[in-house]
C-alpha positions as CSV (number, residue, x, y, z in Angstrom):
1,M,0.1,-0.1,0.1
2,L,1.4,3.2,-1.0
3,N,2.2,5.5,2.2
4,L,-0.1,8.7,2.5
5,C,2.8,11.0,1.1
6,L,3.6,9.2,-2.0
7,A,-0.2,8.8,-2.6
8,A,-1.0,13.0,-2.2
9,A,1.6,13.3,-4.6
10,L,0.6,10.9,-7.5
11,L,-2.8,12.8,-6.9
12,G,-1.2,15.8,-7.5
13,G,-2.1,17.0,-3.9
14,A,0.3,17.9,-0.8
15,P,1.5,16.0,1.3
16,A,-0.3,15.1,4.5
17,R,1.1,16.8,7.9
18,A,2.0,14.3,10.6
19,A,-0.2,14.9,13.7
20,L,2.0,16.9,16.4
21,L,2.2,15.3,19.7
22,P,0.8,17.8,22.6
23,D,4.2,18.5,23.8
24,E,5.2,19.7,20.2
25,E,2.2,21.8,19.8
26,N,2.8,23.6,23.3
27,T,6.4,24.4,22.3
28,I,5.5,25.9,19.0
29,K,2.6,28.2,20.5
30,V,5.0,29.2,23.3
31,F,7.9,30.1,20.6
32,K,5.0,31.9,18.2
33,D,3.5,33.9,21.3
34,V,7.0,34.8,23.2
35,S,9.4,35.0,20.2
36,L,8.0,38.5,19.7
37,S,8.9,39.8,23.0
38,V,12.7,38.6,22.4
39,V,15.6,41.2,21.2
40,Y,18.7,40.6,19.7
41,V,21.2,43.0,21.8
42,T,24.7,44.2,20.2
43,N,27.4,45.8,22.0
44,I,29.0,48.5,20.7
45,A,32.3,50.1,21.7
46,V,33.5,53.6,20.1
47,G,37.2,54.0,19.5
48,Q,39.8,55.5,17.2
49,N,41.7,53.9,14.7
50,V,45.7,54.8,13.7
51,F,44.0,57.9,12.0
52,M,42.3,59.3,14.7
53,D,39.1,58.5,13.3
54,E,36.3,57.6,15.6
55,M,34.9,54.1,14.6
56,A,32.2,51.8,16.1
57,V,33.4,48.3,16.9
58,P,30.8,45.5,18.1
59,Q,32.3,44.0,20.8
60,G,29.7,41.7,22.0
61,T,26.4,40.3,21.6
62,G,23.2,38.6,23.7
63,S,19.8,38.7,24.0
64,G,16.8,40.5,26.0
65,F,13.3,40.6,26.0
66,V,10.8,43.3,25.8
67,W,9.3,44.6,29.4
68,D,7.1,47.3,28.5
69,R,5.6,49.1,26.0
70,E,7.3,52.0,27.0
71,G,10.9,50.5,25.0
72,H,12.2,49.2,27.8
73,I,14.5,45.8,27.3
74,V,15.7,43.7,30.2
75,T,19.1,42.0,30.0
76,N,22.2,40.6,31.8
77,F,24.4,43.0,33.1
78,H,27.5,41.2,31.3
79,V,25.9,41.8,28.2
80,V,26.2,45.5,28.2
81,R,29.1,45.8,30.4
82,G,31.7,48.0,29.2
83,G,29.6,49.4,25.9
84,D,29.2,52.4,24.7
85,A,26.5,52.2,22.6
86,F,23.7,49.5,22.3
87,L,21.4,48.2,19.1
88,V,18.4,46.4,20.0
89,T,17.1,44.1,16.9
90,L,13.5,43.1,17.0
91,K,12.3,40.3,15.3
92,D,11.3,41.4,12.2
93,Q,14.8,43.1,12.1
94,T,14.1,46.5,12.8
95,Q,17.1,47.9,14.8
96,I,16.9,50.5,17.2
97,E,19.6,52.2,19.1
98,A,19.1,52.2,23.1
99,K,20.9,53.5,26.2
100,V,21.1,52.2,29.3
101,V,18.8,52.9,32.3
102,G,20.2,51.0,35.0
103,V,22.4,48.0,36.3
104,E,22.6,45.9,39.2
105,P,26.1,43.9,38.3
106,R,25.4,41.9,41.9
107,K,21.8,40.3,40.3
108,D,23.6,40.4,36.6
109,I,20.7,42.4,35.5
110,A,20.3,45.3,32.9
111,V,17.6,47.5,31.7
112,L,18.0,49.4,28.3
113,K,15.7,51.9,26.8
114,L,15.1,52.4,23.2
115,V,15.6,55.8,21.7
116,K,12.7,55.8,19.8
117,G,9.4,54.1,20.3
118,S,7.9,51.4,18.5
119,D,4.3,50.0,17.9
120,K,6.0,46.4,17.4
121,L,6.5,45.8,21.2
122,Q,5.1,43.1,22.7
123,P,6.1,42.7,26.7
124,V,6.8,39.2,28.0
125,Q,4.5,37.9,30.3
126,L,5.8,37.3,34.0
127,G,5.0,34.0,35.9
128,H,6.6,33.0,39.2
129,S,10.0,31.4,40.2
130,E,8.7,30.4,43.8
131,T,6.0,27.7,42.5
132,L,8.5,26.1,40.3
133,Q,8.6,22.3,40.7
134,V,12.4,20.1,39.6
135,G,10.9,18.1,36.3
136,Q,8.5,20.9,35.2
137,K,9.4,22.1,31.4
138,T,11.4,25.0,30.5
139,L,11.8,26.5,27.1
140,A,14.7,29.4,26.4
141,I,14.7,31.9,23.6
142,G,17.3,33.7,22.3
143,N,20.2,34.2,20.1
144,P,22.8,31.6,21.0
145,F,26.1,32.0,18.5
146,G,24.4,35.2,16.9
147,L,21.6,33.1,15.5
148,D,18.7,34.6,16.4
149,N,15.0,33.7,17.2
150,T,16.5,29.8,18.2
151,V,14.2,27.9,20.9
152,T,15.7,25.1,23.0
153,T,13.6,23.4,25.5
154,G,14.2,20.9,28.5
155,I,13.0,21.0,32.1
156,V,13.8,22.6,35.5
157,S,17.0,20.3,36.8
158,A,17.5,22.1,40.4
159,L,16.1,24.8,42.3
160,G,17.8,27.3,45.1
161,R,21.4,27.1,43.3
162,Q,24.2,29.2,44.5
163,V,26.5,30.6,41.7
164,V,29.0,33.5,42.2
165,G,28.3,35.9,39.5
166,I,29.9,38.6,37.7
167,G,29.2,41.2,40.7
168,G,31.6,39.4,42.8
169,V,29.0,37.8,45.2
170,T,26.8,34.9,44.9
171,I,23.5,35.0,43.2
172,H,20.8,33.3,45.3
173,D,18.1,30.6,44.3
174,M,18.9,30.2,40.7
175,V,17.2,28.0,38.3
176,Q,19.0,25.6,37.1
177,T,17.7,23.9,33.3
178,D,18.9,21.4,31.0
179,A,17.9,23.0,27.8
180,A,20.5,24.3,25.7
181,I,22.2,27.8,26.6
182,N,24.8,28.9,24.7
183,P,26.9,32.0,24.7
184,G,24.2,34.4,22.8
185,N,21.5,33.1,24.9
186,S,22.6,35.2,28.0
187,G,19.7,37.8,28.8
188,G,17.3,36.1,27.2
189,P,14.4,34.4,28.8
190,L,13.5,31.4,30.2
191,L,10.1,30.1,29.9
192,D,7.9,28.0,31.4
193,S,4.8,25.9,29.7
194,A,2.6,28.8,29.7
195,G,4.8,31.0,28.0
196,Q,5.3,33.0,31.0
197,L,9.1,34.3,32.4
198,I,10.5,32.2,35.1
199,G,14.1,33.8,34.7
200,M,16.7,35.0,32.3
201,N,19.0,32.9,31.0
202,T,22.5,34.0,32.4
203,M,25.4,31.2,32.4
204,I,26.3,27.7,32.1
205,Y,28.8,25.5,33.3
206,S,31.0,24.2,30.4
207,Q,34.5,23.7,29.6
208,S,34.1,23.8,26.3
209,G,32.3,27.1,26.1
210,G,29.3,25.6,24.7
211,S,26.2,23.9,26.3
212,S,26.5,20.9,28.4
213,G,23.3,20.8,29.8
214,I,23.6,23.0,33.0
215,G,22.4,26.5,32.4
216,F,21.6,28.8,35.2
217,A,18.8,31.5,35.0
218,V,18.2,34.5,37.5
219,P,15.0,33.9,38.9
220,V,11.8,35.9,38.0
221,T,11.6,36.6,41.9
222,F,14.7,39.1,41.7
223,I,13.6,40.1,38.2
224,R,10.1,41.6,39.5
225,R,11.6,43.3,42.4
226,I,14.8,44.9,40.8
227,V,14.0,46.3,37.1
228,P,11.2,48.4,38.2
229,Q,13.9,50.4,40.5
230,L,16.1,50.2,37.9
231,I,13.5,51.6,35.5
232,K,12.4,54.4,38.3
233,Y,15.9,55.4,39.9
234,G,18.6,54.0,37.7
235,R,20.0,51.8,40.3
236,T,18.4,49.3,43.2
237,I,17.2,50.2,46.8
238,Q,19.9,48.4,48.8
239,P,19.1,48.3,52.9
240,G,22.2,48.4,55.0
241,V,23.4,49.4,58.3
242,G,25.5,52.3,57.8
243,V,29.0,51.2,57.8
244,V,31.9,50.7,55.1
245,I,33.7,47.1,55.2
246,L,37.2,46.4,54.8
247,P,37.8,44.3,51.6
248,D,37.7,40.3,52.5
249,Q,41.4,40.5,50.9
250,Q,42.6,43.2,52.9
251,K,40.9,41.3,56.0
252,Y,42.8,38.0,55.1
253,Q,45.9,39.9,55.2
254,L,45.3,41.5,58.4
255,L,43.9,38.9,60.3
256,G,43.9,35.7,58.4
257,D,41.3,33.4,57.8
258,I,38.6,34.7,60.3
259,D,34.9,34.3,60.0
260,G,32.9,37.8,60.3
261,V,33.3,41.2,58.4
262,V,35.6,43.9,59.8
263,V,34.1,47.6,60.0
264,R,36.4,50.0,58.5
265,D,34.2,53.3,58.9
266,V,31.1,53.9,60.3
267,S,28.8,56.6,58.4
268,P,28.5,59.6,60.5
269,G,24.6,59.9,61.6
270,G,23.7,56.1,60.4
271,P,22.2,54.0,62.2
272,A,24.8,51.9,62.8
273,A,26.8,55.1,64.7
274,K,24.1,55.7,66.5
275,A,23.8,52.4,68.1
276,G,27.8,52.7,69.1
277,V,29.4,50.6,66.2
278,R,33.3,51.4,65.8
279,G,35.1,51.3,62.9
280,I,39.2,51.2,62.5
281,R,40.6,53.9,64.6
282,R,44.1,55.0,65.6
283,D,44.8,54.6,69.4
284,A,47.2,57.4,71.6
285,T,49.9,56.0,70.2
286,G,49.2,56.4,66.6
287,R,48.7,52.9,66.0
288,H,45.2,51.3,64.0
289,R,43.2,49.3,66.3
290,L,40.0,47.3,65.4
291,G,36.7,48.0,66.0
292,D,33.5,45.5,65.4
293,I,33.8,42.9,63.4
294,I,30.0,41.6,62.5
295,V,29.7,37.9,62.6
296,G,25.8,38.1,62.2
297,I,22.2,39.6,61.7
298,D,19.4,38.1,63.7
299,A,19.9,34.4,63.4
300,K,22.6,34.3,60.2
301,L,26.0,33.9,60.5
302,I,28.4,36.0,58.5
303,K,31.8,35.2,57.5
304,D,32.3,37.5,54.6
305,Y,31.1,40.2,52.5
306,D,29.0,37.8,50.3
307,D,27.0,36.4,53.4
308,L,26.6,40.0,54.5
309,Y,25.1,41.6,50.7
310,N,22.9,38.5,50.4
311,T,21.4,38.4,54.4
312,L,20.8,42.4,54.2
313,D,19.3,41.8,50.3
314,S,16.9,39.4,52.0
315,F,15.5,42.7,54.1
316,K,13.9,45.7,53.1
317,V,14.6,49.5,54.5
318,G,12.9,50.0,57.7
319,H,13.3,46.5,58.9
320,K,14.7,46.4,62.4
321,V,17.9,43.7,62.7
322,T,20.2,42.7,65.6
323,L,23.5,43.2,64.3
324,K,25.9,41.2,65.8
325,T,29.5,42.0,66.3
326,L,32.8,41.0,68.0
327,R,35.0,44.0,69.7
328,D,38.2,43.2,71.6
329,G,37.1,39.1,71.6
330,K,33.8,40.4,73.5
331,K,30.3,39.8,71.5
332,R,28.1,42.8,70.9
333,S,24.6,42.9,70.0
334,Y,23.2,46.4,68.3
335,P,19.5,46.8,67.6
336,I,19.4,48.9,64.2
337,E,16.8,50.0,61.6
338,L,18.0,49.5,58.1
339,V,18.3,52.4,55.5
340,N,18.8,53.1,52.3
341,I,22.2,53.2,51.1
342,D,23.6,54.7,48.0
């Protein structure tokens, strides 16, 4: 018996389309719906040639997604780092210049804004990363190796991953996925089967530089909180206690491998100063003397700056905490109301 395709050809008709599986239909629908929200970001450096002529040189590319119809584009900080100008390419290949609105390196998030409006902007739909389950379907859309409008699928491989980001601190609660993520996918959306944003594809673990089935996305929980702040203020609202700390490297050189964060200076009039926290000071002989070493906030132990940043980041401005320190070998506790720090 002739197969259907051959029979159709002999009869002069179009080959019959094979029935699609439900999962295939879902992938196709999500891609059609969301690919309009995904953009291609080109990072451009402006320099001079040997004749002192100004020239623009593309120095990197990545992905991004449309946040709103006002022209805000969300991507990774490392996609825009070091750029002097940026070009955003929409799905229909329309290219629009963009400027940086704000960045948060510690979460590897950046916001661009198109310099002119467009009626082709389709904002991505925001989902929730708090309710994700290991094993549920994921889709990544982006521009790996410059190949735009690429979709890959996989599952949530793990939740709550802690990965050191480009900002030098650990990004908590990262979503791990085996959906293929390659260079150029950075800044693109990680989606669930409903086509809603659950994270922003950010990094891979790979010795070859290509996908090895271990990719990480900044959870949409952070994106929901940080992006509106970057749009409104150009920076994030970061709660703090009003101290300047000694960098970890200097702490290790001075004191060795000890736990805690050394207070270098205390901001005059800040909550730490009012509570009585002390920084490094000179004694009557002119020698430097340590003040407080922060070792805890409430029930959380603080071993280094990474711990301090991520612990404070879990609170909001106005929250009251108990700052725990060591001074001259004695434990101290200070009730402190967190304030916004620049």
